C-alpha positions as CSV (number, residue, x, y, z in Angstrom):
1,M,-30.5,0.0,39.4
2,L,-27.3,-1.9,40.1
3,K,-26.0,-1.7,43.7
4,Y,-22.5,-0.2,43.7
5,S,-20.7,1.9,46.3
6,H,-21.1,5.0,44.1
7,P,-24.4,6.1,42.6
8,T,-22.8,7.7,39.5
9,L,-20.9,4.5,38.7
10,A,-24.1,2.5,39.1
11,W,-25.9,4.9,36.7
12,I,-23.1,4.7,34.1
13,L,-23.0,0.9,34.2
14,D,-26.7,0.6,34.2
15,Y,-27.1,2.8,31.1
16,W,-23.8,1.6,29.4
17,P,-25.2,1.7,25.8
18,I,-25.8,5.4,26.1
19,T,-22.8,6.3,28.4
20,I,-20.1,4.1,26.9
21,F,-21.1,2.5,23.6
22,M,-22.7,5.6,21.9
23,P,-19.7,8.0,22.5
24,A,-17.3,5.3,21.3
25,I,-19.3,4.9,18.0
26,L,-19.5,8.7,17.6
27,L,-15.7,9.0,18.1
28,L,-15.1,6.3,15.6
29,I,-17.3,8.1,13.0
30,A,-15.6,11.4,13.7
31,T,-12.2,9.9,13.3
32,L,-13.1,8.2,10.0
33,A,-14.5,11.5,8.7
34,L,-11.4,13.4,9.6
35,V,-9.1,10.8,8.1
36,T,-11.2,10.8,4.9
37,R,-11.0,14.6,4.6
38,W,-7.3,14.5,5.1
39,W,-6.9,11.8,2.5
40,D,-9.0,13.6,0.0
41,R,-7.1,16.8,0.5
42,R,-3.8,15.0,0.0
43,D,-5.1,13.4,-3.2
44,Q,-6.4,16.7,-4.5
45,E,-3.0,18.3,-3.9
46,A,-1.3,15.4,-5.7
47,R,-3.6,15.8,-8.7
48,E,-2.9,19.5,-8.9
49,S,0.8,19.0,-8.8
50,V,0.9,16.7,-11.8
51,R,2.0,18.5,-14.9
52,Q,-0.1,18.3,-18.1
53,P,1.3,15.9,-20.7
54,A,3.2,17.4,-23.5
55,A,1.6,17.7,-27.0
56,D,2.6,14.9,-29.4
57,A,5.4,16.2,-31.7
58,G,5.4,13.2,-34.0
59,V,9.0,12.3,-33.0
60,V,9.9,8.7,-32.4
61,G,12.9,8.0,-30.1
62,I,15.3,5.2,-30.6
63,W,16.9,3.5,-27.7
64,E,19.8,1.1,-27.6
65,S,18.9,-2.3,-26.1
66,G,21.1,-1.7,-23.1
67,R,23.0,-5.0,-23.6
68,Q,26.7,-4.4,-23.0
69,K,28.1,-7.7,-24.2
70,P,26.9,-10.0,-27.0
71,S,24.7,-13.0,-26.1
72,P,26.7,-15.9,-24.4
73,R,27.3,-18.8,-26.8
74,P,27.9,-22.3,-25.6
75,R,31.5,-23.4,-25.6
76,S,32.6,-26.3,-27.7
77,D,34.4,-28.1,-24.8
78,Q,31.1,-28.6,-22.9
79,P,29.4,-32.0,-23.3
80,V,26.3,-31.9,-25.5
81,D,24.1,-33.9,-23.0
82,G,24.6,-31.2,-20.3
83,Q,26.4,-33.4,-17.8
84,D,29.8,-32.4,-16.4
85,A,32.7,-34.8,-16.0
86,R,32.9,-34.0,-12.3
87,A,29.3,-35.0,-11.7
88,A,30.0,-38.5,-13.1
89,S,32.6,-39.3,-10.5
């Protein structure tokens, strides 16, 4: 056994896999199990709150395109090659 001032501390450090490592692993497993149960319960509640889809009525809806103005057209005073007169100076 290790020589420390306190015999309990010496025992804990001598058997650290059982006294420190094993409880840490068990706490990790318990935490993951609780998080998984919470997550599954939340998913189940979300699935239950979704409404059933409506039956198909055979109606097709028509929507406007949403465009407010007509498509922009090039102005005739712009140069054809795409360069501006200011860029040449």
